[in-house]
N, C-alpha and C positions, 0 to 999 in steps of 0.2 A: 504495498500500499503505499508506503513512504516511499518508494523508487516511483511508483505512479504520479505522485505528488510532486517530489524534484521533477519530473519530467515535464508535467503541469506546469510547475513554476518556469521552467527554462524555457519553454515554447511559449508563455505569456511574455517572458522578458525578449525573447528575439520577436515577438509580434510589435511589442511595447516599440523597440527601439527600430523595427524598419519604420513604423508610424511616424516617429519622432523624424526621421530622416528624408520621407517622403515629400515631395512638392508639396507647397502650401496650393489648397486652391484659391482661386483667384485669375480675373483676366488683366492682364498689360501690355504697354506698348514699352515695346523694345528700340530706343533711339542708341543711332551710332552717334558718339559725339566726337570732338577735338576741343582742344585749347586755341583760343580766338587769338593770343599771343603767340602762339607755337611754341612755347618754351615746354608746356607738361606733355602728357600722353593722351592720345585715342583714349577714349573707355567707352562702355556700354552703359546706357542710363535706365533704369526701368522705372515705369509710370504704373500707378491702378489706371487702369483702363476701363473698368467696370462702371457704366453709370447708375447703378444702384447701390454702388459704394458711398461709403461716407466721405474716403480717402479720394474720393475722384478726381485727378488731375495731379495728385501728389505724388510726387517723387518715394520709392521705395528702398532703392537700391543702385550701387553704382559698382564697376569694376576695371580697372586700368587693364590694359592689354599689353605693355612693354615695348608699343610703338611711338615713339616721339612724332607729334603731329608735324605734319607737312602739309597734305592735303586729306582729310579726313573722307572719304570719297563714300564708294557702295557696298552696301550689305546684299544678301539676298533680297528679292523682293517679297516675298513669304515666306511664312515659319514652316519650316520643316518638318515632317514628321517627327523626327527622332530629337529635335530641338538644341542641335548644335549649328550654329549660324558661322556663315561665313561673311568676314566684314573686313574691308580695304580699306589702307591709306595710299592713294595712288601714286604721288611724286615717289614717297618713299620703296615703294614696290611690294611692300611689306604686307603679307594677310593674317590673319588668326581666324581659329574658328575656335568662337564662343561658345559657353557650356551655358546653356537656359534652360537644363530641362528643371532647376529649382530656381527659378525667377527671381527669390529672394537673396540668394546667394549664386548670383551668376561668377565666372570665373574662365581663364583660357584652356583650353581643350588642344590646342595644336597652333601650330603656325608654319609658315613656310614664303619663301622670295621667290626668285625661278626656278623654272620646272621646264624642265624637258629642253631647254634651251630657249624659252621662250620667258619674256618679263615685262612686269608691270598689267597686272591680269588687271582686270575693270568691271565685267560681270559676272554672276555666278546662278545659275541656273539649273536645277534639280532635273535629273533621269529618272526613268525609272526602277530604276535599281539601287538607289537612294545616294548613288554619286553626283557629284556637279558637274557641269560641263561649264569650263571658264574660257571667258575672251580673252587673249592677252595682247597686248597693242603692239609687241615687234617680236620678233625671232633676232636675238640676240640681244644685247644691251640698247638702254633708250637714254639720254640727256635729256634732264627737263628744267635746265635752266633758260630757255627760253620760253618757258610755261608762263602765261600771265593773261590767259583769256577768257576766264570765267565768264564776267557780266561785261568785258570792252566792247563797244560800237553794239548796245544791246540793242538798238533801234533799226540797224543795219545789219544785212550780212555779214559774216566773215569772208574775206577777198582772197583768193588766191594768189599768194607771194610766191609761187614757183619755185618752192624747195624741192629737195630729193626726189627723184621719182623711185619707183620701185621700191617704197618702203611697207612692209608687210609685217603681218602678227601671225598668231595663230588659235587654235581650240585645243585645250588639254582638259582630261579628263580628269579628275580628283576625286581621291574618297576624303574620307572625314576627318584621318589622320594627317592630311596635307601631302599624301602621296600621288604623285604623275601614275595612273593607268594606261594611258595613250594620248598621244596627242597629232595632231595636222596641220600643216600653213595653211595659211592663207595665200601664197603668191601663187600667182597666174602667167606665167610665161607669155602669155598671149595677150596680157595688157600690163607690159613691162611699165607705162607710164602713168598708172592711177595708182594711186593712194590704197593700200588696202588693209589698213590697221584695223583690228579687228575692234570693234567700239562693245556691242553688245550683239545676245544672241538669243535665239527663240528655238528650242527642241519640239518636234511635232512628232510625236513616236507612233501616232496611227498613219502617218504616212511614212513613217522613216525618213525623214526629214530634218535638217537643221536651217534655219536660215541667220544669217549673220552679217549686220551692218558696219558698214567701214567709214569711220571718221576719227582725226586722229583729239587727242588733249591737247595738244600744242600748236601754237599760232605758226611756227615755222614751217610747218609742213604744209603740204598742197590741200585742196578743199575734198573732202570723200563726196562723192556721189553714186556710188555701188552697194549691191547687195548681191551675198553670194549664198547660194542653194548647197550644201553638203549632205551626203547620204548618213543618214544618222548609225546605222548598223556598222559600218566599218571605217567614218569620218572621210569617205571620198568626197573631193568637190566635184561637183556636178554639172556649175555654170558661175560666172559670175556678169551681173546685168546692171545695166543702167537706169537710175528711177527716171521715171516721166519726168521732164524737165518743159514744162509749157513757154512759150516765149513771154517775155515779159517779167515770170516770177522767180521766185528764188526759194520755193519749200521745200527742193531735194536736195540742198545743201547742205552737207552733214549730216547724214542719218544714223538715229541714236536707240531709240528704245522700240523694240518689234513687241507686240502684244496680238493675241488670237482673238481674232471677233466673233461676235455670234454664226456667222455664215459661213464661215469656215475660211476665211481668206485670213488675211496678218497684215495689219494696221502699224505703221511706221512712223514714230515722231521724227522731227530731223530740227537740228539746231537753227536752221530757215524758217522753224514757225512751220513749215507744214506737216498735214497729214497723206501719207502715201499710203494705197493700198495694192496689196500684192498679190495678186489671187494665183491660180492654177500652178500650184507649186509645186506637185507631183509631177507634172509634165516633164516637156525636155524643153518647154518655152513657157516660163512663169511670164506674167506680165503686172507692170505695176503702173498705176491713176495717182497722180496727186489730185486727192480729193479735197481738200480743204484747206484754206491759208489762213493763219492767224496772224494779228500783225508784229511785227518786232522781230525779235529774234530770241534765242537761249531759251527757247519752250523746254520744261523739263519732262520728267519720270509721268509718262499718265497711267490711268489705271481703264481696263474695261469692264463694268459689272452690268451684266442683263446685257442692253442691248444699248449700253450708252460710254461712249468715252469719253473721260474726266482728262483733262488737260490742263496744266498749268501755265499761266500767260504772263509772264514776268513784265512787259511794257505796261499790261492792264491791270498790274498787282491782283491779277483775280485769278479764280479755276472756275473756267470754262465747261461746261457741258454738252456736248454734241450728242443727238440722237443718230446711228449707225444702221437702223435697221433697214434702209435702202442706202447699201453702201458705197455706192459710187455718189449719191447726192446726200449727206448728211445735213442736220440741221440743228441748229443751236437752240436747246431747250433752256438754259438758265446760265447766270455767271454770277459770280460771288467776290465782290472787293473786301480782301482781308483788311489792307492798310495801306495808306497812299503812299508808304514809305515800304514797305514789304515787297521783294520780288520772289515770288512762289518759285520751288524747282521740284522736291520730290513729293508723289501723291502714295500713300499707301493706305488699301480699301481691307476694312475689316468685316466680313461677311455677318459675324457673330450680333456686333450691336450697331451695323450699316452705320458705320462711324468712316471717316477719313482724317487722316495723321497729314500733315502738310510742314514740309520745311522748305527752307528759301536758299537762295545762296551766300548769303553774307550777314544774314539775321541770328539775333540769339534770341530769339522765339519760335516757338513750335505752334501750330495752330490744330484744332480740332473739329473738323466739321460734321453734320448729320447729314446722311444722304437717302432717299426713298429710292430703293431700285425700281418700281412699279413706274415713278412718275419722274424722275431725274431730279426731283428737287433736290436742291443744295443749303444749308444755310451753316452760319458760325452756331457751334455749339458753346453757349453761354456760360454753361455750368461746369464746363473744362477752363476754369479761370485760375490764374497765379493769386498770391496773398492779398493784393490790393485790388483784387476784382476783376482786373482785364483781362479780355478772354485769350487763351493761350497759356504756354507754359513757358516761363522767364529762366534763361539759361545766362542771366548776366549775374557776375558779382556773388557767385554763392559759393557755399562749402560743400563738398560733395561725400556722401556716402563711405567712396574707396580714401578719403585722406586728403583731396587736394582741394583747394580753394582758387576760383578764377571766373574768366568769364571762359563759355564754350559756344562753337555750332553743331548744331546737329545738321547730319546727311540724310543716309539711310535710315528708313521708319519700317517696323514692322509688327503685327500685332501677335501674340500668344494665340496657342490654337484653341 
């Protein structure tokens, strides 16, 4: 009997210990941030994102990455099932895999820099096998000394200053330990004069394809105007294609983010604030069409929810919603001006709460918006506010839980599952 009681007590202690280390219940926003003064480190911040919580909009945790801030940049666009999130400092070329399985105790799981001869990764998309497929800007090394274009000339497209031809990057499949699994170059001997620096990408497993967009993070490089199609199963390059460039427009300038639309086409946002619709992707002759032109330039990371495309438009200081049910002829549904001083960039959507998190190019504030996926209605969520009652989260001049004090800028944002 005593043995049975002892075994029962041991089992109870084991269960209690397991419960004590289990991830706490709740819903969170993870924001990848860096020191505005570029003296400290990039870090992950965790904000209560449950609208029903008394602590909604409050900071609950943070963790340093070990990377000195040069240009805090992209995370994955959506939270992966495993809770390990890739996050990058682009100019340094360093990437960490942040462990967010326990949101209140985040930390670094793994890190890497160059992989398989490619440097300066930019975007990270998950594959069905759980690995990440990443775009790398350059095959070889890359000097970022001349890079200073983030908001330069916001009211006009970047100009082609005729720098080196034949600059190309690649795609690398990476596991959660930061190890390369396979890789492929974007170089195309039939297009020696085109800039083929992989900016972002979109795996399309259902048709065994990957779309890659080509543009540079540096001012000194040529303008990008192409997208490429690779076969996902073996990363074989199938085609290099010009984006649609109507006379008198600049919407094809420097393609960036690609998103799958409800009609099976892929919608590509560009630095020239165009939306290119790419169709017939599984065929030998994919086609693109410039279907929308926003004003200005440097439009940022979009989201597609239902049949709506949500786009940040810096020159308008606004988030604009397009109805893309008729993909060739989108229509604006609504727009929300965040603040006349804000230049929005990243949009991250949460299907659980129908919220949209927005970060800017050079701001010390993060905004939360509510979105109705049935009507496309968008509004600033005033319940998500700082200590002074102002909408948004204030990143300016505060002491962070991981022990650093200073002002930060956030870039990539994702919600917990």
